[in-house]
Rosetta silent file (secondary structure, phi, psi, omega in degrees, C-alpha in Angstrom):
SEQUENCE: MTSSGTTNFNPGIGDLTLYAYGLCGIRRPAIAQEHLVDARMAMNLMLSEWNNDTPNLWKVDLVEIPLIQGQAQYAVDPSTIMILDIYWRVDDGNGNPIDTIIWPLSRTEYASMPNKDMQGRVTSFWFDRLLSPSITLWQVPDGNGPYLLRYYRVTQIFDANLQGGETLDLPNRWFGAFAWGLAARLAHSYAPAQVGRLEAKAQQALENAMENDVEDVPLYISPSTGGYFVR
SCORE:     score description
SCORE:     0.000 S_00000001
   1 L     0.000  150.068  178.992   29.956  -23.507  -14.953 S_00000001
   2 L  -118.891  155.503  175.835   27.500  -20.869  -16.129 S_00000001
   3 L   -82.196  170.101 -176.573   24.614  -19.141  -14.388 S_00000001
   4 L   -69.183  -30.789 -176.005   21.026  -19.495  -15.545 S_00000001
   5 L    74.300    9.791 -178.537   20.849  -15.998  -16.965 S_00000001
   6 L  -120.923  158.524  175.798   17.209  -15.803  -15.879 S_00000001
   7 L  -133.664   47.435 -172.247   15.309  -13.991  -13.133 S_00000001
   8 L  -102.998    6.487 -176.776   12.023  -15.844  -13.405 S_00000001
   9 L   -63.103  115.130 -178.266   11.843  -17.529   -9.992 S_00000001
  10 L  -153.664   75.289 -174.097    8.259  -17.010   -8.854 S_00000001
  11 L   -64.523  152.028  176.186    6.962  -20.052   -6.960 S_00000001
  12 E   -68.297  158.522  179.414    3.260  -20.656   -6.547 S_00000001
  13 H   -62.157  -35.626  177.354    1.585  -19.924   -3.242 S_00000001
  14 H   -61.625  -42.806  178.678    0.951  -23.636   -2.807 S_00000001
  15 H   -64.245  -41.206  178.621    4.671  -24.419   -3.135 S_00000001
  16 H   -66.386  -33.197  177.322    5.570  -21.736   -0.617 S_00000001
  17 H   -65.540  -45.053  177.466    2.968  -23.118    1.785 S_00000001
  18 H   -62.028  -39.176  178.386    4.475  -26.589    1.607 S_00000001
  19 H   -64.686  -41.169  179.620    7.913  -25.089    2.155 S_00000001
  20 H   -62.648  -40.976  176.309    6.661  -23.160    5.196 S_00000001
  21 H   -64.919  -35.224  175.767    5.279  -26.345    6.724 S_00000001
  22 H   -61.147  -38.188  176.607    8.642  -27.970    6.049 S_00000001
  23 H   -63.996  -26.372  175.978   10.301  -25.225    8.092 S_00000001
  24 L   -80.758   -8.155 -176.542    7.942  -26.223   10.909 S_00000001
  25 L    90.565   12.114  179.654    9.121  -29.830   10.596 S_00000001
  26 L  -102.555  115.583 -176.074    5.904  -31.045    8.951 S_00000001
  27 L   -82.339  160.502 -172.566    6.624  -33.100    5.833 S_00000001
  28 H   -58.035  -40.968 -179.774    4.412  -33.090    2.789 S_00000001
  29 H   -62.585  -19.922 -177.751    2.801  -36.523    3.270 S_00000001
  30 H   -89.256   -4.908 -175.217    1.502  -35.363    6.676 S_00000001
  31 L   -81.860  126.641 -179.627   -0.282  -32.293    5.340 S_00000001
  32 L  -112.809  179.605 -177.973   -4.087  -32.542    5.376 S_00000001
  33 H   -58.700  -39.013 -178.550   -6.901  -30.269    4.242 S_00000001
  34 H   -63.754  -31.818  176.115   -7.024  -28.480    7.583 S_00000001
  35 H   -61.135  -42.204 -177.408   -3.364  -27.516    7.176 S_00000001
  36 H   -70.910  -38.700  177.979   -4.154  -25.771    3.892 S_00000001
  37 H   -63.144  -45.630  179.076   -7.229  -23.997    5.271 S_00000001
  38 H   -65.640  -35.971  179.632   -5.247  -22.671    8.232 S_00000001
  39 H   -64.302  -42.078  179.566   -2.377  -21.658    5.956 S_00000001
  40 H   -62.177  -43.169  177.906   -4.650  -19.565    3.753 S_00000001
  41 H   -62.991  -46.102 -176.624   -6.033  -17.739    6.782 S_00000001
  42 H   -62.643  -43.390 -176.571   -2.560  -17.211    8.268 S_00000001
  43 H   -69.328  -36.080 -179.797   -0.992  -15.854    5.080 S_00000001
  44 H   -74.688  -32.668  172.596   -3.805  -13.389    4.390 S_00000001
  45 H   -65.298  -39.291  177.950   -3.751  -12.107    7.962 S_00000001
  46 H   -64.144  -44.486  179.141   -0.002  -11.624    7.607 S_00000001
  47 H   -63.816  -36.501  178.432   -0.408   -9.735    4.336 S_00000001
  48 H   -65.572  -34.408  175.776   -3.088   -7.534    5.900 S_00000001
  49 H   -69.393  -37.765  177.381   -0.627   -6.640    8.665 S_00000001
  50 H   -64.247  -27.251  175.320    2.024   -5.852    6.072 S_00000001
  51 L   -60.421  -26.702  179.202   -0.451   -3.406    4.542 S_00000001
  52 L   -74.831  -19.542 -179.104   -0.022   -1.376    7.721 S_00000001
  53 L   -89.848   49.141 -177.723    3.718   -1.061    7.091 S_00000001
  54 L   -78.435  158.735    2.246    3.182    1.364    4.242 S_00000001
  55 L   -87.017  130.565  167.504    4.395    2.538    1.875 S_00000001
  56 L   -85.343  109.773 -165.375    5.046   -0.772    0.138 S_00000001
  57 H   -61.974  -30.596 -178.575    6.628    0.690   -2.971 S_00000001
  58 H   -72.996   -8.845  178.866    5.473   -2.006   -5.394 S_00000001
  59 H  -104.675   16.556  177.916    1.868   -1.129   -4.512 S_00000001
  60 E   -91.379  131.999  173.102    2.146    2.553   -5.444 S_00000001
  61 E  -141.667  172.915 -176.122    0.236    3.772   -8.486 S_00000001
  62 E  -110.752  129.764  179.513   -1.010    7.049   -9.953 S_00000001
  63 E  -114.473  141.008  179.228   -4.706    7.991  -10.081 S_00000001
  64 E  -127.074  128.970 -177.706   -6.151   10.816  -12.169 S_00000001
  65 E  -127.958  125.229  172.037   -9.590   12.361  -11.567 S_00000001
  66 E   -69.114  131.964  179.444  -11.234   15.122  -13.632 S_00000001
  67 L   -88.311  147.850 -176.942  -12.466   17.832  -11.278 S_00000001
  68 L  -117.207  133.567  179.680  -15.978   19.230  -11.530 S_00000001
  69 L   -56.961  130.247  176.695  -16.900   22.814  -10.740 S_00000001
  70 L    82.225   -3.500 -179.969  -18.616   23.065   -7.385 S_00000001
  71 L  -102.037  118.260 -177.191  -17.916   19.435   -6.388 S_00000001
  72 L   -92.042  -34.170 -171.546  -15.755   19.117   -3.282 S_00000001
  73 E  -105.020  138.511 -179.476  -15.920   15.372   -2.555 S_00000001
  74 E  -136.048  135.413 -178.155  -14.568   12.563   -4.758 S_00000001
  75 E   -69.156  147.197  177.292  -14.725    8.807   -4.156 S_00000001
  76 L  -120.826  138.850  178.957  -11.508    6.862   -3.585 S_00000001
  77 L   -55.534  131.616 -177.673  -11.063    3.176   -4.394 S_00000001
  78 L   -61.133  -17.640  178.112  -11.515    1.171   -1.142 S_00000001
  79 L   -76.057   -4.464 -178.771   -8.240   -0.677   -1.789 S_00000001
  80 E   -75.989  125.380  178.671   -6.395    2.596   -1.107 S_00000001
  81 E   -96.624  -41.615 -173.677   -4.449    2.526    2.146 S_00000001
  82 E  -148.249  143.542  170.385   -2.538    5.784    1.971 S_00000001
  83 E  -102.460  124.419 -175.209   -2.267    8.831   -0.254 S_00000001
  84 E   -88.951  -61.382 -178.980    1.353    9.846   -0.675 S_00000001
  85 E  -132.821  140.432 -178.785    1.423   12.933   -2.889 S_00000001
  86 E  -140.224  136.183 -179.210   -1.487   14.792   -4.399 S_00000001
  87 E  -148.362  160.873  177.149   -1.542   17.693   -6.809 S_00000001
  88 E  -112.084  147.653 -173.921   -3.867   19.427   -9.195 S_00000001
  89 E  -118.880  132.176  174.524   -3.072   20.013  -12.845 S_00000001
  90 E  -126.203  163.397  176.912   -4.081   22.948  -15.023 S_00000001
  91 E   -98.060  136.706 -178.137   -3.226   23.880  -18.593 S_00000001
  92 L   -79.101    3.616 -178.719   -1.121   26.996  -19.135 S_00000001
  93 L    96.183  -12.006  178.624   -3.109   27.845  -22.248 S_00000001
  94 L  -117.284   18.457  179.538   -0.454   26.511  -24.594 S_00000001
  95 L    84.335    9.085 -179.442   -1.059   22.824  -24.021 S_00000001
  96 L  -103.659  126.098 -179.985    1.522   22.543  -21.230 S_00000001
  97 E   -74.829  139.844  175.127    0.417   21.017  -17.902 S_00000001
  98 E  -118.430  120.540 -177.886    1.170   22.929  -14.708 S_00000001
  99 E  -104.285  137.463  177.703    1.173   20.858  -11.508 S_00000001
 100 E  -131.853  122.315  179.622    0.715   22.309   -8.023 S_00000001
 101 E   -66.956  144.457  173.557    1.069   20.215   -4.878 S_00000001
 102 L  -121.500  160.021 -166.361   -1.769   20.469   -2.350 S_00000001
 103 E  -112.211  149.148 -177.832   -1.552   19.792    1.360 S_00000001
 104 E   -77.776  148.593  172.768   -3.408   17.416    3.692 S_00000001
 105 E  -119.168  146.790  170.269   -5.881   18.502    6.327 S_00000001
 106 L   -78.422  169.542  176.223   -7.018   16.556    9.363 S_00000001
 107 H   -59.154  -42.790 -179.136  -10.705   15.999   10.033 S_00000001
 108 H   -64.522  -41.746  179.582  -10.579   18.678   12.714 S_00000001
 109 H   -63.803  -42.478  179.057   -8.846   21.167   10.429 S_00000001
 110 H   -66.188  -40.828 -179.822  -11.395   20.625    7.684 S_00000001
 111 H   -61.846  -28.306 -178.270  -14.273   20.874   10.164 S_00000001
 112 L   -79.193   -9.483  179.205  -12.901   24.227   11.329 S_00000001
 113 L   -67.229  120.953 -179.171  -13.146   25.720    7.832 S_00000001
 114 L   -78.730  -16.961 -171.959  -15.976   28.298    7.949 S_00000001
 115 L  -126.598   61.192 -172.850  -16.300   28.504    4.163 S_00000001
 116 L   -65.824  -23.182 -177.077  -16.292   24.920    2.936 S_00000001
 117 L   -96.801    4.279 -177.982  -18.230   25.700   -0.251 S_00000001
 118 L   -67.061  129.695 -179.778  -16.045   28.569   -1.393 S_00000001
 119 E   -92.869  148.389 -179.965  -14.842   28.034   -4.956 S_00000001
 120 E   165.345 -150.859 -179.954  -11.367   28.907   -6.124 S_00000001
 121 L   -77.826  126.252 -179.251   -7.892   27.460   -6.406 S_00000001
 122 L   -70.844  127.445 -179.577   -7.599   24.051   -4.727 S_00000001
 123 L  -125.624  -18.106 -172.149   -4.948   24.153   -1.998 S_00000001
 124 E  -146.987  162.342  177.023   -5.830   21.400    0.495 S_00000001
 125 E  -146.317  153.143  172.520   -7.526   18.039    0.866 S_00000001
 126 E  -119.102  121.455  177.278   -8.997   15.835    3.578 S_00000001
 127 E   -95.272  107.398 -177.964   -8.669   12.084    3.081 S_00000001
 128 E   -90.697  106.629 -170.850  -11.590   10.493    4.941 S_00000001
 129 L   -88.994   62.464  172.846  -10.503    6.906    5.621 S_00000001
 130 L   -84.472  179.144  174.498  -13.877    5.199    5.911 S_00000001
 131 L   -62.157  -31.434  170.622  -14.656    1.747    4.487 S_00000001
 132 L  -114.032   86.690 -170.435  -15.737    3.717    1.420 S_00000001
 133 L   -72.240  165.280  179.573  -13.067    6.443    1.511 S_00000001
 134 E  -152.682  161.420  172.022  -13.194    9.831   -0.130 S_00000001
 135 E  -113.089  130.546  174.491  -11.172   12.975   -0.771 S_00000001
 136 E  -114.383  127.855 -174.422  -12.697   16.348    0.064 S_00000001
 137 E   -99.161  150.127  170.458  -11.056   19.394   -1.511 S_00000001
 138 E  -143.511  129.903   -4.891  -10.685   22.947   -0.301 S_00000001
 139 L   -69.843  167.852  177.971  -11.178   25.299   -1.951 S_00000001
 140 E   -73.329  138.572 -179.019  -13.879   23.761   -4.124 S_00000001
 141 E   -54.298  135.753  179.107  -12.891   23.702   -7.834 S_00000001
 142 L   -94.369 -168.356 -175.008  -14.113   26.775   -9.690 S_00000001
 143 L   -94.596   16.369 -178.189  -15.179   27.191  -13.305 S_00000001
 144 L   -95.326   15.598 -178.116  -11.800   28.231  -14.716 S_00000001
 145 L   -70.013 -159.409   13.984  -10.754   24.664  -15.563 S_00000001
 146 L   -76.732  149.974  177.853  -10.510   22.078  -16.854 S_00000001
 147 L  -121.484  150.614  172.161   -8.651   20.732  -13.816 S_00000001
 148 E  -123.300  139.326  170.175   -7.269   17.300  -13.023 S_00000001
 149 E  -101.870  125.855 -178.902   -6.580   15.870   -9.579 S_00000001
 150 E  -126.819  134.044  178.646   -3.646   13.450   -9.642 S_00000001
 151 E  -147.134  145.644  171.101   -2.366   11.478   -6.680 S_00000001
 152 E   -90.078  132.868 -178.232    0.020    8.670   -5.840 S_00000001
 153 E  -131.393  160.438  170.759   -1.527    6.123   -3.525 S_00000001
 154 E  -105.490  129.124 -179.067   -0.554    2.874   -1.797 S_00000001
 155 E  -108.241  165.460  179.948   -2.981    0.010   -2.391 S_00000001
 156 L   -67.088  146.948  170.608   -3.598   -3.230   -0.541 S_00000001
 157 L   -66.625  137.964 -178.095   -1.557   -6.322   -1.320 S_00000001
 158 L   -63.006  151.274  175.809   -3.718   -8.736   -3.310 S_00000001
 159 L   -58.296  151.976  177.977   -5.346  -11.709   -1.558 S_00000001
 160 L  -111.498  128.576  178.719   -3.438  -14.993   -1.557 S_00000001
 161 L  -129.086  148.157 -177.954   -5.142  -18.234   -2.619 S_00000001
 162 L   -83.510  -22.746 -174.492   -3.787  -21.744   -2.898 S_00000001
 163 H   -80.580  157.065  169.192   -5.867  -22.790   -5.887 S_00000001
 164 H    72.579   15.422  178.933   -5.078  -22.335   -9.540 S_00000001
 165 H    67.806   26.412 -179.598   -1.329  -21.952   -9.257 S_00000001
 166 L   -59.639  149.872  173.339   -1.595  -18.374   -7.992 S_00000001
 167 E  -114.586  167.007 -175.176    1.588  -16.472   -7.220 S_00000001
 168 L   -76.380  148.450  171.910    2.181  -13.781   -4.631 S_00000001
 169 L   -88.304   56.530 -178.583    1.575  -10.092   -5.174 S_00000001
 170 L  -137.889  149.764  172.331    5.068   -9.491   -3.786 S_00000001
 171 L   -72.021  159.418 -177.538    8.460   -8.735   -5.339 S_00000001
 172 H   -52.894  -36.380 -175.190   11.047  -11.501   -5.364 S_00000001
 173 H   -69.315   -8.333  178.804   12.992   -9.899   -2.529 S_00000001
 174 H  -101.669   -1.809 -175.638   10.031  -10.498   -0.183 S_00000001
 175 H   -61.469  -41.904  179.989    9.630  -14.238   -0.798 S_00000001
 176 H   -63.177  -42.353  178.282   11.854  -15.209    2.135 S_00000001
 177 H   -61.527  -38.174  178.546    9.977  -12.933    4.526 S_00000001
 178 H   -65.304  -48.045 -176.267    6.713  -14.505    3.389 S_00000001
 179 H   -63.490  -48.156 -179.754    7.930  -18.096    3.837 S_00000001
 180 H   -67.857  -38.357  178.739    9.485  -17.553    7.252 S_00000001
 181 H   -64.154  -42.575  178.448    6.565  -15.400    8.413 S_00000001
 182 H   -65.002  -42.073  179.182    4.015  -18.006    7.371 S_00000001
 183 H   -60.469  -42.354 -178.909    6.021  -20.768    9.046 S_00000001
 184 H   -63.578  -39.466  179.530    6.176  -18.800   12.301 S_00000001
 185 H   -68.877  -43.120 -179.083    2.414  -18.275   12.339 S_00000001
 186 H   -68.552  -27.658 -179.293    1.621  -21.891   11.533 S_00000001
 187 H   -62.852  -28.959  178.828    4.028  -23.091   14.203 S_00000001
 188 H   -60.361  -30.136 -179.832    1.725  -21.713   16.902 S_00000001
 189 H   -96.915  -33.818 -168.152   -0.826  -24.359   15.885 S_00000001
 190 H  -118.290  -14.383 -179.800    1.296  -27.196   14.544 S_00000001
 191 L  -150.740   64.702 -174.966    4.828  -26.909   15.970 S_00000001
 192 H   -54.516  -32.009 -178.828    4.787  -24.945   19.257 S_00000001
 193 H   -68.100  -18.109 -177.184    8.341  -25.987   20.100 S_00000001
 194 H   -97.295   -1.168 -172.423    9.584  -24.237   16.950 S_00000001
 195 H   -58.543  -49.490 -176.950    7.864  -20.883   17.535 S_00000001
 196 H   -58.387  -47.607 -179.672   10.842  -19.062   19.056 S_00000001
 197 H   -63.204  -45.649 -176.088   13.282  -20.117   16.339 S_00000001
 198 H   -70.785  -37.052  178.625   10.892  -19.407   13.491 S_00000001
 199 H   -65.531  -36.775  177.521    9.747  -16.034   14.824 S_00000001
 200 H   -64.256  -44.462  178.025   13.358  -14.877   15.095 S_00000001
 201 H   -65.232  -39.747 -179.742   14.057  -15.904   11.495 S_00000001
 202 H   -64.050  -42.559 -179.852   10.785  -14.332   10.333 S_00000001
 203 H   -64.559  -41.587  178.967   11.574  -11.014   12.019 S_00000001
 204 H   -63.792  -44.300 -179.450   15.058  -10.919   10.510 S_00000001
 205 H   -65.221  -39.142  179.559   13.748  -11.704    7.017 S_00000001
 206 H   -67.094  -42.543  178.962   11.002   -9.082    7.316 S_00000001
 207 H   -62.590  -40.663  178.568   13.416   -6.396    8.489 S_00000001
 208 H   -62.032  -42.779 -179.622   15.758   -7.154    5.580 S_00000001
 209 H   -66.253  -44.128 -177.597   12.904   -6.861    3.081 S_00000001
 210 H   -67.760  -37.292 -179.413   11.548   -3.634    4.575 S_00000001
 211 H   -64.891  -25.201 -179.378   14.963   -1.975    4.779 S_00000001
 212 L   -98.261   -1.484  179.028   15.406   -2.475    1.043 S_00000001
 213 L   -97.118   60.985 -177.392   11.904   -1.353    0.072 S_00000001
 214 L  -137.349  160.917  171.784   12.829    2.322    0.035 S_00000001
 215 L   -86.443  126.044 -175.398   13.649    5.027   -2.466 S_00000001
 216 L   -84.380   76.290 -178.360   17.407    5.609   -2.437 S_00000001
 217 L  -136.660  158.487  176.667   17.332    9.401   -2.310 S_00000001
 218 L   -65.352  153.771  176.695   18.543   12.078    0.147 S_00000001
 219 L  -110.670  125.292  177.646   16.206   13.194    2.914 S_00000001
 220 L  -118.056  131.989  177.993   15.739   16.911    3.510 S_00000001
 221 L  -121.755  123.347  179.270   13.827   18.283    6.488 S_00000001
 222 L  -143.648  148.897 -179.498   12.932   21.965    6.627 S_00000001
 223 L   -72.886  147.612  173.052   10.271   23.962    8.489 S_00000001
 224 L   -99.169  104.501 -173.369    7.220   25.249    6.680 S_00000001
 225 L   -97.461   -0.689 -179.444    6.999   28.842    7.862 S_00000001
 226 L  -158.329 -179.481  179.269    4.284   30.041    5.534 S_00000001
 227 L  -145.335  174.245  179.879    1.600   29.024    3.089 S_00000001
 228 L  -116.705   22.612  173.492    0.043   30.036   -0.158 S_00000001
 229 L  -141.557  155.979  178.759   -3.587   30.033    0.916 S_00000001
 230 L  -118.319  126.938  179.502   -5.664   31.941    3.437 S_00000001
 231 L   -78.322    0.000    0.000   -8.417   30.209    5.382 S_00000001
């Protein structure tokens, strides 16, 4: 016997929903419109909770913003959940980019800055996590640019809909966690006797997915005993 030689398994959200109801003991002929409406709500609430378990590595991307002299605040896409690494880029005069990491400030730390409008070399940022988020830089970019602000961010998992043959905004290794998690949530409404069993399976599947959604690199922890900027 031979294997398929393919890695294309990517079931539609509708198929996964039917499978989740099957795990609850509800067969396809018994599924009505209300089942589908409740499933859509349950799966999107679950995905929104998974957004809190950042960083989800498949949702990391790189954003680049040209900096403007004298402008401290820059808008951030509302789908941004977390900023991972942020640095500013300058040209060395020979066409070679030079990147310098900058460090996060809390709201209180930024508020304590007495000279918020001082222009110079950017060393720090405050990520204001409002519904319309923004990044505020310190020091404010000066006129010796051009400068670029570049940052890696984690974005929200895309919404899930049953119509149109949509597929999940998840990697293949998370499909099991999605199916078991959805089944456990739906069981509270449609199969209360199955809640304990399904929640245990859902938790195990989620832990397996999360444990493998990491960068396989060494971890180094060292104290930061100094800095390269003066407040």
